[in-house]
C-alpha positions in Angstrom: 113.8 161.1 61.6 114.0 163.1 58.5 111.0 161.2 57.2 108.8 161.9 59.8 109.9 165.6 59.8 109.1 165.7 56.2 105.5 164.3 56.8 104.8 166.6 59.7 105.7 169.4 57.4 103.5 168.2 54.5 100.5 166.8 56.4 100.5 168.0 60.1 98.1 170.8 61.1 97.6 173.0 64.3 94.0 172.9 65.4 94.4 175.0 68.5 95.0 174.6 72.0 98.5 173.1 71.4 96.7 170.0 69.6 98.6 168.8 66.5 96.4 166.9 64.1 98.5 164.0 62.6 96.0 161.2 62.2 96.9 160.8 58.6 100.1 159.1 59.7 100.1 158.4 63.4 96.9 158.6 65.4 94.1 157.0 63.0 95.9 156.1 59.9 99.2 154.0 60.2 101.6 154.2 57.7 103.6 150.6 58.1 106.7 151.8 56.2 107.0 155.1 58.6 106.0 153.4 61.6 108.7 150.4 60.9 111.2 153.2 60.6 110.2 154.6 63.7 110.8 151.6 65.5 114.3 150.9 63.9 115.2 154.5 64.7 114.0 154.0 68.1 115.8 150.9 68.8 119.0 152.4 67.2 119.0 155.4 69.4 118.6 153.4 72.7 121.2 150.9 71.9 123.6 153.9 71.3 122.6 155.3 74.6 123.9 151.7 75.9 120.3 150.4 76.5 120.6 146.9 74.9 119.1 144.9 77.8 115.4 145.7 77.9 112.9 142.9 78.5 109.6 145.0 77.3 108.3 148.0 75.8 105.3 149.8 77.4 102.7 152.2 76.1 99.4 153.5 76.5 96.6 152.7 74.3 95.7 153.4 71.6 97.9 156.0 69.5 101.3 154.9 71.2 100.9 151.0 70.2 102.0 151.2 66.6 105.1 152.7 67.0 105.9 150.9 70.6 105.3 147.4 68.5 107.7 148.4 65.8 110.3 149.2 68.5 109.5 146.2 70.4 109.8 144.1 67.2 113.0 145.4 66.2 114.4 144.6 69.8 112.7 141.2 70.1 111.1 141.7 73.1 107.1 142.0 74.1 104.9 145.1 74.0 102.5 145.7 77.0 99.9 148.5 76.6 98.4 150.0 79.5 94.6 149.9 79.1 92.3 152.9 79.6 89.2 150.7 80.6 89.4 147.7 82.7 88.3 144.6 80.6 86.6 141.9 82.7 89.8 139.5 81.9 92.0 141.9 83.6 92.5 140.6 87.3 92.3 143.0 90.4 95.9 142.6 90.6 97.1 145.4 88.4 99.1 148.6 88.6 97.5 151.9 87.8 98.0 155.7 87.6 95.9 158.6 86.3 96.7 161.1 83.4 94.9 163.8 81.6 94.0 163.6 78.0 94.0 166.5 76.3 92.4 165.2 73.1 89.5 163.6 74.9 89.5 166.2 77.8 89.3 163.8 80.5 91.1 162.1 83.4 92.1 158.8 82.3 93.1 155.7 84.5 95.9 153.4 82.9 96.1 150.0 84.1 98.7 147.3 83.7 98.1 143.5 84.8 100.8 142.4 87.0 100.7 139.0 84.9 102.5 141.3 82.1 104.7 143.4 84.3 107.0 142.5 87.2 109.8 143.7 89.2 112.3 141.5 87.1 111.6 143.8 83.9 113.5 146.4 82.7 111.3 148.9 80.3 111.6 151.3 77.9 108.2 153.4 77.6 107.3 154.7 73.9 104.5 157.0 73.6 103.2 159.3 70.4 103.6 162.5 71.9 105.7 164.4 74.6 103.7 167.3 75.4 102.9 167.8 79.1 104.5 164.6 80.0 101.6 163.5 82.0 101.0 160.3 80.2 104.7 159.3 80.4 105.0 159.9 84.1 101.9 157.9 84.5 103.5 154.9 82.6 106.5 155.7 84.7 104.5 155.4 87.8 103.1 152.1 86.6 106.7 151.2 86.3 107.6 152.1 89.6 104.6 150.4 91.3 105.6 147.3 89.7 109.2 147.5 91.0 110.4 147.1 87.4 113.4 149.3 86.3 112.7 152.1 83.7 115.5 152.2 81.1 114.3 154.9 78.9 111.6 156.9 77.2 111.2 157.3 73.5 108.5 159.9 71.9 107.5 160.0 68.4 106.8 163.8 68.5 107.8 166.3 71.1 106.1 169.6 71.6 108.8 171.7 72.8 106.6 174.5 73.8 104.9 172.4 75.9 107.7 172.0 78.3 107.3 168.1 78.8 110.9 167.3 78.8 111.8 169.3 81.6 109.0 167.4 83.8 110.9 163.9 82.8 114.5 165.0 84.1 113.4 163.4 87.6 113.2 159.9 85.8 116.8 160.0 85.2 116.7 158.2 82.1 117.6 159.1 78.4 114.5 160.7 76.8 114.6 160.0 72.7 112.2 161.8 70.4 112.3 161.4 66.3 111.0 164.9 65.4 110.5 168.2 67.6 107.8 170.7 66.6 107.4 174.3 68.0 104.5 176.6 67.2 105.7 180.0 65.6 102.5 182.4 65.1 100.1 179.4 65.3 102.3 177.5 62.5 103.9 174.4 63.0 108.0 174.3 62.8 109.3 170.8 62.5 113.1 170.0 63.3 115.2 167.3 64.8 
């Protein structure tokens, strides 16, 4: 997605340890036009791979929500996001899996209520980054625990230097990314 690549080239920075600062357009401030385009591109790429019958989009709070919502809106299906803290309104009957957050430097438990994810669902996972793949794998585990069918994975930015794509091969579903980055001597190189 050229507009995303251009935004990465003009505004993103590497702050060390493989962490990419993109909070001006993904993680803190959301640009509606860019985010809407992300949803349309994700939907188009999944449809091009024969995935047109998803029943919901799944993501993890917080940074994945905007692009996942845009995708769900184009596809005309609900978005469900995994909670990092269990609210009092969530029943005990939920699916959960652990992941590690590199930006928070802590282990996080993701939870989805069985009210909103069941064995009848056909799921597309959308997340902001594909790096270590730990968050995507935790979301895929939640899908597995629910008995739902995972159809595909979409990530806004893939950190190719982190090797996450290879870890997702066992899921045996299409993995779509909108932009890829690599680090060359500490500098960001963005490409398709």
